[in-house]
N, CA, C and O atoms as a DFTB+ gen file, in Angstrom:
668 C
 N C O
     1  1     -35.689      -4.467     -24.147
     2  2     -34.493      -3.648     -24.101
     3  2     -33.299      -4.450     -24.584
     4  3     -33.242      -5.667     -24.403
     5  1     -32.357      -3.772     -25.192
     6  2     -31.148      -4.396     -25.708
     7  2     -30.015      -4.078     -24.742
     8  3     -29.870      -2.933     -24.316
     9  1     -29.213      -5.079     -24.391
    10  2     -28.083      -4.876     -23.497
    11  2     -26.835      -4.624     -24.310
    12  3     -26.548      -5.343     -25.267
    13  1     -26.103      -3.610     -23.929
    14  2     -24.846      -3.274     -24.582
    15  2     -23.751      -3.500     -23.555
    16  3     -23.846      -2.987     -22.440
    17  1     -22.730      -4.241     -23.894
    18  2     -21.659      -4.495     -22.950
    19  2     -20.300      -4.242     -23.555
    20  3     -20.133      -4.339     -24.770
    21  1     -19.324      -3.919     -22.724
    22  2     -17.953      -3.791     -23.189
    23  2     -17.026      -4.176     -22.051
    24  3     -17.393      -4.078     -20.880
    25  1     -15.848      -4.605     -22.393
    26  2     -14.851      -4.989     -21.413
    27  2     -13.731      -3.966     -21.450
    28  3     -13.126      -3.734     -22.496
    29  1     -13.457      -3.353     -20.305
    30  2     -12.418      -2.337     -20.217
    31  2     -11.448      -2.774     -19.135
    32  3     -11.815      -2.809     -17.961
    33  1     -10.233      -3.103     -19.496
    34  2      -9.179      -3.496     -18.551
    35  2      -9.687      -4.511     -17.534
    36  3      -9.464      -4.351     -16.334
    37  1     -10.362      -5.544     -17.999
    38  2     -10.844      -6.596     -17.116
    39  2     -12.105      -6.232     -16.362
    40  3     -12.564      -7.016     -15.531
    41  1     -12.671      -5.088     -16.620
    42  2     -13.859      -4.607     -15.935
    43  2     -15.046      -4.727     -16.870
    44  3     -15.013      -4.193     -17.978
    45  1     -16.074      -5.404     -16.455
    46  2     -17.260      -5.545     -17.285
    47  2     -18.201      -4.388     -17.023
    48  3     -18.660      -4.199     -15.897
    49  1     -18.490      -3.619     -18.050
    50  2     -19.450      -2.523     -17.957
    51  2     -20.683      -2.925     -18.741
    52  3     -20.573      -3.374     -19.882
    53  1     -21.840      -2.771     -18.151
    54  2     -23.074      -3.155     -18.805
    55  2     -24.000      -1.953     -18.871
    56  3     -24.238      -1.293     -17.859
    57  1     -24.517      -1.666     -20.041
    58  2     -25.509      -0.607     -20.208
    59  2     -26.703      -1.200     -20.930
    60  3     -26.548      -2.067     -21.790
    61  1     -27.870      -0.744     -20.590
    62  2     -29.076      -1.220     -21.238
    63  2     -29.618      -0.082     -22.080
    64  3     -29.886       1.006     -21.570
    65  1     -29.779      -0.333     -23.365
    66  2     -30.282       0.701     -24.268
    67  2     -31.651       1.152     -23.794
    68  3     -32.506       0.326     -23.473
    69  1     -31.861       2.452     -23.750
    70  2     -33.123       2.999     -23.302
    71  2     -33.234       3.082     -21.796
    72  3     -34.276       3.487     -21.280
    73  1     -32.209       2.716     -21.091
    74  2     -32.205       2.731     -19.625
    75  2     -31.250       3.819     -19.162
    76  3     -30.193       4.018     -19.761
    77  1     -31.613       4.513     -18.113
    78  2     -30.760       5.596     -17.639
    79  2     -29.871       5.133     -16.500
    80  3     -29.504       5.935     -15.642
    81  1     -29.515       3.850     -16.473
    82  2     -28.683       3.309     -15.422
    83  2     -27.599       2.431     -16.026
    84  3     -27.785       1.846     -17.093
    85  1     -26.471       2.344     -15.342
    86  2     -25.362       1.518     -15.790
    87  2     -24.742       0.880     -14.560
    88  3     -24.770       1.473     -13.481
    89  1     -24.182      -0.319     -14.698
    90  2     -23.528      -0.963     -13.558
    91  2     -22.133      -1.417     -13.948
    92  3     -21.841      -1.655     -15.120
    93  1     -21.278      -1.531     -12.941
    94  2     -19.929      -2.048     -13.157
    95  2     -19.524      -2.834     -11.927
    96  3     -19.948      -2.503     -10.819
    97  1     -18.720      -3.859     -12.094
    98  2     -18.261      -4.623     -10.944
    99  2     -16.970      -5.338     -11.267
   100  3     -16.654      -5.580     -12.431
   101  1     -16.228      -5.676     -10.229
   102  2     -14.983      -6.414     -10.393
   103  2     -14.789      -7.266      -9.149
   104  3     -15.141      -6.849      -8.046
   105  1     -14.215      -8.491      -9.327
   106  2     -13.943      -9.331      -8.174
   107  2     -12.666      -8.898      -7.497
   108  3     -12.139      -7.810      -7.728
   109  1     -12.318      -9.546      -6.884
   110  2     -11.054      -9.314      -6.219
   111  2     -11.297      -9.159      -4.687
   112  3     -10.349      -8.954      -3.928
   113  1     -20.325       1.002       8.991
   114  2     -20.139       2.325       9.552
   115  2     -21.305       3.255       9.300
   116  3     -22.442       2.966       9.673
   117  1     -21.050       4.219       8.751
   118  2     -22.219       5.082       8.596
   119  2     -22.295       5.598       7.173
   120  3     -21.278       5.789       6.506
   121  1     -23.547       5.823       6.713
   122  2     -23.721       6.372       5.380
   123  2     -23.548       7.875       5.443
   124  3     -23.972       8.532       6.394
   125  1     -22.918       8.401       4.412
   126  2     -22.776       9.840       4.325
   127  2     -22.863      10.253       2.882
   128  3     -23.017       9.408       2.000
   129  1     -22.767      11.530       2.628
   130  2     -22.836      12.023       1.271
   131  2     -21.579      12.776       0.909
   132  3     -21.535      13.432      -0.132
   133  1     -20.569      12.701       1.730
   134  2     -19.316      13.393       1.464
   135  2     -19.069      14.468       2.492
   136  3     -20.008      15.036       3.049
   137  1     -17.819      14.744       2.742
   138  2     -17.424      15.721       3.755
   139  2     -17.975      17.098       3.424
   140  3     -17.847      17.575       2.296
   141  1     -18.582      17.723       4.405
   142  2     -19.057      19.088       4.262
   143  2     -20.269      19.246       3.365
   144  3     -20.620      20.366       2.993
   145  1     -20.913      18.145       3.011
   146  2     -22.066      18.217       2.123
   147  2     -23.336      18.098       2.951
   148  3     -23.490      17.145       3.715
   149  1     -24.234      19.044       2.809
   150  2     -25.526      18.988       3.473
   151  2     -26.599      18.878       2.404
   152  3     -26.687      19.719       1.509
   153  1     -27.407      17.843       2.502
   154  2     -28.480      17.639       1.544
   155  2     -29.810      17.997       2.169
   156  3     -29.958      17.931       3.389
   157  1     -30.776      18.373       1.355
   158  2     -32.110      18.581       1.889
   159  2     -32.612      17.298       2.531
   160  3     -32.215      16.200       2.141
   161  1     -33.485      17.443       3.516
   162  2     -34.004      16.279       4.219
   163  2     -34.583      15.271       3.238
   164  3     -34.414      14.067       3.430
   165  1     -35.263      15.731       2.188
   166  2     -35.864      14.803       1.236
   167  2     -34.803      13.949       0.547
   168  3     -35.040      12.763       0.317
   169  1     -33.636      14.515       0.209
   170  2     -32.564      13.736      -0.419
   171  2     -32.031      12.689       0.537
   172  3     -31.816      11.541       0.149
   173  1     -31.815      13.081       1.795
   174  2     -31.357      12.106       2.798
   175  2     -32.390      11.006       2.962
   176  3     -32.051       9.828       3.066
   177  1     -33.660      11.406       2.982
   178  2     -34.729      10.422       3.124
   179  2     -34.790       9.466       1.955
   180  3     -35.042       8.275       2.137
   181  1     -34.561       9.976       0.751
   182  2     -34.579       9.119      -0.428
   183  2     -33.392       8.173      -0.442
   184  3     -33.527       7.020      -0.851
   185  1     -32.238       8.637      -0.005
   186  2     -31.070       7.741       0.080
   187  2     -31.323       6.667       1.139
   188  3     -30.956       5.506       0.953
   189  1     -31.945       7.056       2.236
   190  2     -32.276       6.084       3.288
   191  2     -33.268       5.054       2.757
   192  3     -33.130       3.863       3.034
   193  1     -34.261       5.501       2.002
   194  2     -35.239       4.573       1.425
   195  2     -34.561       3.587       0.472
   196  3     -34.870       2.396       0.480
   197  1     -33.644       4.085      -0.339
   198  2     -32.898       3.224      -1.255
   199  2     -32.051       2.222      -0.474
   200  3     -32.028       1.035      -0.801
   201  1     -31.365       2.694       0.544
   202  2     -30.539       1.815       1.389
   203  2     -31.374       0.708       2.012
   204  3     -30.987      -0.461       2.000
   205  1     -32.524       1.090       2.557
   206  2     -33.400       0.105       3.203
   207  2     -33.882      -0.950       2.213
   208  3     -33.901      -2.138       2.532
   209  1     -34.272      -0.521       1.019
   210  2     -34.746      -1.468       0.010
   211  2     -33.641      -2.439      -0.397
   212  3     -33.871      -3.642      -0.516
   213  1     -32.449      -1.906      -0.606
   214  2     -31.322      -2.768      -0.983
   215  2     -31.066      -3.795       0.101
   216  3     -30.929      -4.981      -0.200
   217  1     -30.999      -3.373       1.352
   218  2     -30.695      -4.313       2.436
   219  2     -31.830      -5.291       2.699
   220  3     -31.567      -6.454       3.006
   221  1     -33.075      -4.863       2.589
   222  2     -34.198      -5.805       2.750
   223  2     -34.124      -6.892       1.683
   224  3     -34.348      -8.067       1.972
   225  1     -33.814      -6.503       0.463
   226  2     -33.703      -7.482      -0.624
   227  2     -32.558      -8.454      -0.371
   228  3     -32.719      -9.663      -0.539
   229  1     -31.417      -7.938       0.028
   230  2     -30.260      -8.797       0.280
   231  2     -30.543      -9.802       1.395
   232  3     -30.199     -10.977       1.272
   233  1     -31.157      -9.353       2.462
   234  2     -31.481     -10.241       3.578
   235  2     -32.487     -11.304       3.128
   236  3     -32.356     -12.475       3.486
   237  1     -33.482     -10.901       2.351
   238  2     -34.494     -11.851       1.875
   239  2     -33.887     -12.950       1.011
   240  3     -34.402     -14.067       0.981
   241  1     -32.798     -12.647       0.309
   242  2     -32.175     -13.663      -0.538
   243  2     -31.020     -14.391       0.152
   244  3     -30.356     -15.224      -0.464
   245  1     -30.778     -14.078       1.434
   246  2     -29.784     -14.822       2.201
   247  2     -28.441     -14.144       2.389
   248  3     -27.537     -14.737       2.977
   249  1     -28.284     -12.920       1.909
   250  2     -27.042     -12.165       2.126
   251  2     -27.143     -11.386       3.442
   252  3     -28.235     -11.147       3.957
   253  1     -26.008     -11.006       3.957
   254  2     -25.999     -10.095       5.099
   255  2     -26.305      -8.685       4.607
   256  3     -26.004      -8.349       3.461
   257  1     -26.896      -7.864       5.458
   258  2     -27.108      -6.475       5.042
   259  2     -25.764      -5.775       4.855
   260  3     -24.783      -6.093       5.527
   261  1     -25.740      -4.833       3.946
   262  2     -24.533      -4.036       3.727
   263  2     -24.358      -3.038       4.859
   264  3     -25.336      -2.566       5.439
   265  1     -23.120      -2.723       5.165
   266  2     -22.789      -1.729       6.197
   267  2     -22.553      -0.396       5.501
   268  3     -21.767      -0.312       4.557
   269  1     -23.222       0.626       5.961
   270  2     -23.045       1.960       5.382
   271  2     -21.661       2.485       5.721
   272  3     -21.165       2.311       6.834
   273  1     -21.048       3.133       4.733
   274  2     -19.679       3.591       4.903
   275  2     -19.523       5.005       4.350
   276  3     -19.807       5.252       3.178
   277  1     -19.079       5.920       5.184
   278  2     -18.916       7.323       4.786
   279  2     -17.898       7.505       3.665
   280  3     -18.084       8.354       2.794
   281  1     -16.833       6.723       3.679
   282  2     -15.816       6.883       2.631
   283  2     -16.369       6.501       1.262
   284  3     -16.122       7.189       0.272
   285  1     -17.115       5.402       1.210
   286  2     -17.733       4.995      -0.060
   287  2     -18.795       6.012      -0.485
   288  3     -18.932       6.306      -1.673
   289  1     -19.535       6.542       0.469
   290  2     -20.558       7.542       0.156
   291  2     -19.916       8.808      -0.408
   292  3     -20.465       9.427      -1.320
   293  1     -18.771       9.193       0.122
   294  2     -18.087      10.389      -0.383
   295  2     -17.628      10.179      -1.824
   296  3     -17.749      11.082      -2.652
   297  1     -17.101       8.993      -2.127
   298  2     -16.681       8.679      -3.494
   299  2     -17.910       8.698      -4.410
   300  3     -17.855       9.236      -5.516
   301  1     -19.002       8.118      -3.952
   302  2     -20.235       8.077      -4.742
   303  2     -20.763       9.489      -4.996
   304  3     -21.132       9.821      -6.122
   305  1     -20.800      10.298      -3.979
   306  2     -21.310      11.669      -4.116
   307  2     -20.452      12.464      -5.106
   308  3     -20.980      13.161      -5.973
   309  1     -19.143      12.356      -4.971
   310  2     -18.261      13.107      -5.876
   311  2     -18.468      12.675      -7.328
   312  3     -18.424      13.504      -8.236
   313  1     -18.692      11.373      -7.547
   314  2     -18.900      10.913      -8.919
   315  2     -20.240      11.425      -9.470
   316  3     -20.310      11.848     -10.623
   317  1     -21.287      11.389      -8.661
   318  2     -22.579      11.923      -9.109
   319  2     -22.458      13.402      -9.456
   320  3     -22.960      13.849     -10.487
   321  1     -21.799      14.142      -8.605
   322  2     -21.621      15.576      -8.842
   323  2     -20.780      15.820     -10.100
   324  3     -21.095      16.708     -10.893
   325  1     -19.734      15.050     -10.280
   326  2     -18.863      15.190     -11.457
   327  2     -19.652      14.925     -12.743
   328  3     -19.498      15.648     -13.728
   329  1     -20.492      13.893     -12.732
   330  2     -21.273      13.586     -13.930
   331  2     -22.203      14.741     -14.296
   332  3     -22.365      15.062     -15.473
   333  1     -22.812      15.361     -13.292
   334  2     -23.722      16.476     -13.560
   335  2     -22.952      17.694     -14.056
   336  3     -23.313      18.300     -15.065
   337  1     -21.902      18.039     -13.347
   338  2     -21.168      19.262     -13.682
   339  2     -20.472      19.199     -15.037
   340  3     -20.400      20.195     -15.756
   341  1     -19.952      17.995     -15.383
   342  2     -19.240      17.879     -16.659
   343  2     -20.089      17.235     -17.743
   344  3     -19.601      16.932     -18.832
   345  1     -21.357      17.029     -17.436
   346  2     -22.344      16.548     -18.411
   347  2     -21.934      15.248     -19.113
   348  3     -21.853      15.185     -20.340
   349  1     -21.680      14.222     -18.308
   350  2     -21.467      12.886     -18.858
   351  2     -22.206      11.899     -17.977
   352  3     -22.570      12.222     -16.846
   353  1     -22.427      10.714     -18.482
   354  2     -23.081       9.656     -17.703
   355  2     -22.368       8.353     -18.008
   356  3     -22.676       7.673     -18.987
   357  1     -21.421       8.019     -17.165
   358  2     -20.589       6.844     -17.412
   359  2     -19.810       6.531     -16.144
   360  3     -19.690       7.369     -15.251
   361  1     -19.287       5.322     -16.078
   362  2     -18.407       4.951     -14.963
   363  2     -17.030       5.564     -15.124
   364  3     -16.347       5.842     -14.139
   365  1     -16.631       5.771     -16.347
   366  2     -15.322       6.361     -16.624
   367  2     -15.525       7.842     -16.927
   368  3     -16.283       8.202     -17.828
   369  1     -14.842       8.699     -16.165
   370  2     -15.019      10.138     -16.355
   371  2     -14.205      10.627     -17.560
   372  3     -13.412       9.869     -18.118
   373  1     -14.394      11.872     -17.959
   374  2     -13.666      12.383     -19.133
   375  2     -12.142      12.335     -18.993
   376  3     -11.431      12.396     -19.996
   377  1     -11.632      12.226     -17.761
   378  2     -10.194      12.104     -17.529
   379  2      -9.714      10.658     -17.610
   380  3      -8.525      10.388     -17.443
   381  1     -10.639       9.722     -17.868
   382  2     -10.269       8.315     -17.985
   383  2     -10.244       7.557     -16.672
   384  3      -9.807       6.406     -16.645
   385  1     -10.695       8.160     -15.586
   386  2     -10.688       7.477     -14.278
   387  2     -11.979       6.695     -14.099
   388  3     -13.076       7.225     -14.278
   389  1     -11.828       5.413     -13.739
   390  2     -12.985       4.545     -13.531
   391  2     -13.274       4.410     -12.031
   392  3     -12.570       5.002     -11.213
   393  1     -14.302       3.639     -11.665
   394  2     -14.664       3.532     -10.245
   395  2     -13.507       3.044      -9.371
   396  3     -13.352       3.482      -8.231
   397  1     -12.717       2.153      -9.906
   398  2     -11.643       1.554      -9.123
   399  2     -10.497       2.536      -8.929
   400  3      -9.833       2.518      -7.893
   401  1     -10.261       3.389      -9.912
   402  2      -9.300       4.483      -9.748
   403  2      -9.773       5.427      -8.645
   404  3      -8.982       5.854      -7.804
   405  1     -11.077       5.753      -8.654
   406  2     -11.622       6.675      -7.651
   407  2     -11.530       6.086      -6.246
   408  3     -11.223       6.802      -5.293
   409  1     -11.791       4.802      -6.115
   410  2     -11.687       4.160      -4.801
   411  2     -10.240       4.184      -4.306
   412  3      -9.978       4.514      -3.150
   413  1      -9.312       3.834      -5.183
   414  2      -7.894       3.842      -4.789
   415  2      -7.434       5.253      -4.429
   416  3      -6.686       5.431      -3.467
   417  1      -7.872       6.259      -5.191
   418  2      -7.496       7.653      -4.900
   419  2      -8.014       8.101      -3.542
   420  3      -7.419       8.967      -2.900
   421  1      -9.127       7.508      -3.101
   422  2      -9.696       7.837      -1.787
   423  2      -9.036       7.012      -0.675
   424  3      -9.416       7.124       0.490
   425  1      -8.052       6.188      -1.036
   426  2      -7.355       5.381      -0.039
   427  2      -8.122       4.142       0.387
   428  3      -7.844       3.568       1.440
   429  1      -9.076       3.732      -0.417
   430  2      -9.894       2.562      -0.084
   431  2      -9.266       1.329      -0.717
   432  3      -9.150       1.224      -1.938
   433  1      -8.863       0.397       0.142
   434  2      -8.297      -0.868      -0.321
   435  2      -9.406      -1.905      -0.290
   436  3     -10.006      -2.143       0.759
   437  1      -9.681      -2.518      -1.420
   438  2     -10.799      -3.449      -1.519
   439  2     -10.355      -4.764      -2.124
   440  3      -9.377      -4.833      -2.868
   441  1     -11.086      -5.788      -1.792
   442  2     -10.899      -7.107      -2.374
   443  2     -11.833      -7.264      -3.584
   444  3     -11.490      -7.918      -4.569
   445  1     -13.013      -6.652      -3.487
   446  2     -13.996      -6.657      -4.573
   447  2     -14.763      -5.345      -4.489
   448  3     -14.978      -4.812      -3.400
   449  1     -15.175      -4.824      -5.645
   450  2     -15.906      -3.561      -5.666
   451  2     -16.801      -3.502      -6.895
   452  3     -16.548      -4.164      -7.902
   453  1     -17.848      -2.700      -6.793
   454  2     -18.768      -2.502      -7.915
   455  2     -19.398      -1.128      -7.781
   456  3     -19.397      -0.519      -6.712
   457  1     -19.932      -0.663      -8.891
   458  2     -20.598       0.640      -8.909
   459  2     -21.846       0.556      -9.777
   460  3     -21.811       0.006     -10.878
   461  1     -22.944       1.104      -9.277
   462  2     -24.151       1.301     -10.068
   463  2     -24.365       2.801     -10.180
   464  3     -24.125       3.546      -9.230
   465  1     -24.821       3.239     -11.352
   466  2     -25.176       4.649     -11.518
   467  2     -26.556       4.726     -12.156
   468  3     -26.976       3.819     -12.874
   469  1     -27.244       5.810     -11.884
   470  2     -28.564       6.050     -12.470
   471  2     -28.765       7.550     -12.583
   472  3     -28.150       8.328     -11.854
   473  1     -29.631       7.946     -13.504
   474  2     -29.854       9.372     -13.707
   475  2     -31.318       9.626     -14.033
   476  3     -31.936       8.894     -14.806
   477  1     -31.857      10.676     -13.430
   478  2     -33.215      11.107     -13.730
   479  2     -34.244      10.752     -12.670
   480  3     -35.305      11.375     -12.625
   481  1     -33.974       9.790     -11.832
   482  2     -34.929       9.376     -10.817
   483  2     -34.949      10.389      -9.669
   484  3     -33.900      10.861      -9.231
   485  1     -36.134      10.712      -9.197
   486  2     -36.238      11.644      -8.071
   487  2     -36.366      10.911      -6.744
   488  3     -36.137      11.492      -5.684
   489  1     -36.732       9.639      -6.804
   490  2     -36.938       8.890      -5.564
   491  2     -36.042       7.661      -5.506
   492  3     -35.732       7.043      -6.525
   493  1     -35.636       7.323      -4.288
   494  2     -34.834       6.125      -4.078
   495  2     -35.556       4.877      -4.536
   496  3     -34.934       3.956      -5.065
   497  1     -36.852       4.838      -4.341
   498  2     -37.654       3.682      -4.746
   499  2     -37.565       3.472      -6.261
   500  3     -37.442       2.337      -6.723
   501  1     -37.625       4.545      -7.023
   502  2     -37.539       4.431      -8.482
   503  2     -36.150       3.990      -8.930
   504  3     -36.011       3.193      -9.859
   505  1     -35.129       4.512      -8.265
   506  2     -33.754       4.109      -8.576
   507  2     -33.586       2.615      -8.317
   508  3     -33.033       1.894      -9.148
   509  1     -34.064       2.155      -7.165
   510  2     -33.999       0.739      -6.817
   511  2     -34.718      -0.104      -7.870
   512  3     -34.174      -1.100      -8.347
   513  1     -35.937       0.294      -8.233
   514  2     -36.712      -0.474      -9.208
   515  2     -35.972      -0.572     -10.543
   516  3     -35.929      -1.641     -11.152
   517  1     -35.391       0.538     -10.999
   518  2     -34.636       0.512     -12.257
   519  2     -33.437      -0.416     -12.156
   520  3     -33.173      -1.191     -13.075
   521  1     -32.710      -0.344     -11.049
   522  2     -31.544      -1.208     -10.884
   523  2     -31.946      -2.682     -10.835
   524  3     -31.240      -3.535     -11.374
   525  1     -33.065      -2.983     -10.197
   526  2     -33.475      -4.378     -10.086
   527  2     -33.967      -4.932     -11.424
   528  3     -33.996      -6.148     -11.610
   529  1     -34.348      -4.070     -12.344
   530  2     -34.784      -4.507     -13.674
   531  2     -33.602      -4.696     -14.631
   532  3     -33.786      -5.163     -15.755
   533  1     -32.410      -4.342     -14.198
   534  2     -31.216      -4.453     -15.020
   535  2     -30.348      -5.599     -14.500
   536  3     -30.012      -5.633     -13.316
   537  1     -29.991      -6.519     -15.362
   538  2     -29.212      -7.696     -14.953
   539  2     -27.916      -7.322     -14.226
   540  3     -27.605      -7.884     -13.176
   541  1     -27.161      -6.368     -14.791
   542  2     -25.884      -5.992     -14.179
   543  2     -26.049      -5.323     -12.824
   544  3     -25.307      -5.620     -11.888
   545  1     -27.017      -4.423     -12.716
   546  2     -27.261      -3.746     -11.437
   547  2     -27.719      -4.732     -10.385
   548  3     -27.239      -4.732      -9.252
   549  1     -28.653      -5.566     -10.783
   550  2     -29.193      -6.558      -9.852
   551  2     -28.080      -7.478      -9.352
   552  3     -28.003      -7.788      -8.163
   553  1     -27.226      -7.906     -10.267
   554  2     -26.105      -8.776      -9.877
   555  2     -25.239      -8.094      -8.808
   556  3     -24.864      -8.722      -7.818
   557  1     -24.929      -6.822      -9.009
   558  2     -24.111      -6.105      -8.021
   559  2     -24.802      -6.049      -6.669
   560  3     -24.169      -6.289      -5.641
   561  1     -26.087      -5.737      -6.656
   562  2     -26.833      -5.626      -5.396
   563  2     -26.954      -6.981      -4.717
   564  3     -26.885      -7.066      -3.491
   565  1     -27.132      -8.033      -5.492
   566  2     -27.342      -9.366      -4.918
   567  2     -26.053     -10.127      -4.636
   568  3     -26.105     -11.243      -4.118
   569  1     -24.919      -9.563      -4.960
   570  2     -23.651     -10.257      -4.752
   571  2     -23.285     -10.215      -3.271
   572  3     -22.950      -9.161      -2.730
   573  1     -23.353     -11.371      -2.630
   574  2     -23.136     -11.454      -1.182
   575  2     -21.697     -11.175      -0.768
   576  3     -21.432     -10.991       0.420
   577  1     -20.758     -11.139      -1.714
   578  2     -19.371     -10.870      -1.328
   579  2     -19.175      -9.420      -0.884
   580  3     -18.238      -9.131      -0.140
   581  1     -20.045      -8.501      -1.327
   582  2     -19.912      -7.099      -0.902
   583  2     -20.425      -6.942       0.517
   584  3     -21.462      -7.500       0.877
   585  1     -19.698      -6.184       1.318
   586  2     -20.042      -6.012       2.731
   587  2     -20.356      -4.565       3.106
   588  3     -21.032      -4.322       4.105
   589  1     -19.876      -3.608       2.322
   590  2     -20.045      -2.181       2.637
   591  2     -20.589      -1.438       1.418
   592  3     -20.425      -1.876       0.280
   593  1     -21.236      -0.312       1.679
   594  2     -21.761       0.485       0.576
   595  2     -21.843       1.955       0.952
   596  3     -21.829       2.326       2.126
   597  1     -21.927       2.770      -0.077
   598  2     -22.168       4.193       0.092
   599  2     -22.976       4.681      -1.093
   600  3     -22.771       4.238      -2.223
   601  1     -23.892       5.591      -0.829
   602  2     -24.738       6.148      -1.873
   603  2     -24.492       7.642      -1.949
   604  3     -24.397       8.321      -0.927
   605  1     -24.391       8.147      -3.169
   606  2     -24.287       9.581      -3.388
   607  2     -25.308      10.002      -4.422
   608  3     -25.503       9.315      -5.425
   609  1     -25.962      11.129      -4.182
   610  2     -26.927      11.654      -5.153
   611  2     -26.692      13.148      -5.298
   612  3     -26.468      13.865      -4.323
   613  1     -26.750      13.591      -6.542
   614  2     -26.607      15.015      -6.839
   615  2     -27.489      15.317      -8.041
   616  3     -27.294      14.754      -9.118
   617  1     -28.439      16.189      -7.857
   618  2     -29.348      16.598      -8.933
   619  2     -29.880      15.413      -9.744
   620  3     -29.740      15.371     -10.966
   621  1     -30.486      14.463      -9.054
   622  2     -31.113      13.286      -9.667
   623  2     -30.126      12.381     -10.393
   624  3     -30.518      11.648     -11.301
   625  1     -28.875      12.419     -10.016
   626  2     -27.862      11.498     -10.525
   627  2     -27.350      10.698      -9.333
   628  3     -26.800      11.259      -8.386
   629  1     -27.536       9.397      -9.389
   630  2     -27.291       8.482      -8.274
   631  2     -26.065       7.617      -8.537
   632  3     -25.849       7.147      -9.654
   633  1     -25.265       7.413      -7.492
   634  2     -24.145       6.470      -7.568
   635  2     -24.179       5.592      -6.324
   636  3     -24.349       6.085      -5.209
   637  1     -24.017       4.305      -6.521
   638  2     -23.916       3.326      -5.445
   639  2     -22.551       2.677      -5.559
   640  3     -22.227       2.080      -6.586
   641  1     -21.749       2.790      -4.510
   642  2     -20.457       2.104      -4.445
   643  2     -20.607       0.920      -3.496
   644  3     -21.128       1.064      -2.390
   645  1     -20.149      -0.242      -3.932
   646  2     -20.174      -1.464      -3.134
   647  2     -18.743      -1.966      -2.999
   648  3     -17.955      -1.873      -3.940
   649  1     -18.410      -2.499      -1.827
   650  2     -17.043      -3.007      -1.655
   651  2     -16.969      -4.085      -0.588
   652  3     -17.776      -4.140       0.340
   653  1     -15.996      -4.915      -0.754
   654  2     -15.517      -5.817       0.303
   655  2     -14.082      -5.379       0.511
   656  3     -13.259      -5.458      -0.402
   657  1     -13.788      -4.920       1.710
   658  2     -12.471      -4.369       1.976
   659  2     -11.396      -5.442       2.055
   660  3     -11.653      -6.575       2.460
   661  1     -10.187      -5.061       1.658
   662  2      -9.031      -5.938       1.801
   663  2      -8.672      -5.975       3.287
   664  3      -8.889      -5.003       4.010
   665  1      -8.142      -7.061       3.717
   666  2      -7.769      -7.182       5.147
   667  2      -6.532      -6.403       5.476
   668  3      -6.091      -6.402       6.625
């Protein structure tokens, strides 16, 4: 696979040609899927499976497990839904808002944050496997500076938000 990268306002975006996943990151509770959103049990189960795999991997490599956060999950869910409804697959939406704009709009103050996205996978296990095969995604998951996360999925479009909150 060929890696395609670009730098946007100090943000490194990495895409792998032929891969349906992209990652982004920048330095600097409970899991949910967004307010008022009810998912089928299978979707909740798949998000739980993905969460468990991510945290097992982080612990095995010496990081602390991530803490599930409803606010990050709501941002993730809205981005997954937006990508499906407006038919795009990118960290930056058609209005020009990137992951960090979305976090700030949700009132989330962070010291460091990253986002992974994937499309087409029906299972959390497959999403995890794809992310772990991608250098940028893997880096985000393995970065011990992140302390909180939220996962959103909508019609086989996955978003993972990672953050270390500002004090």
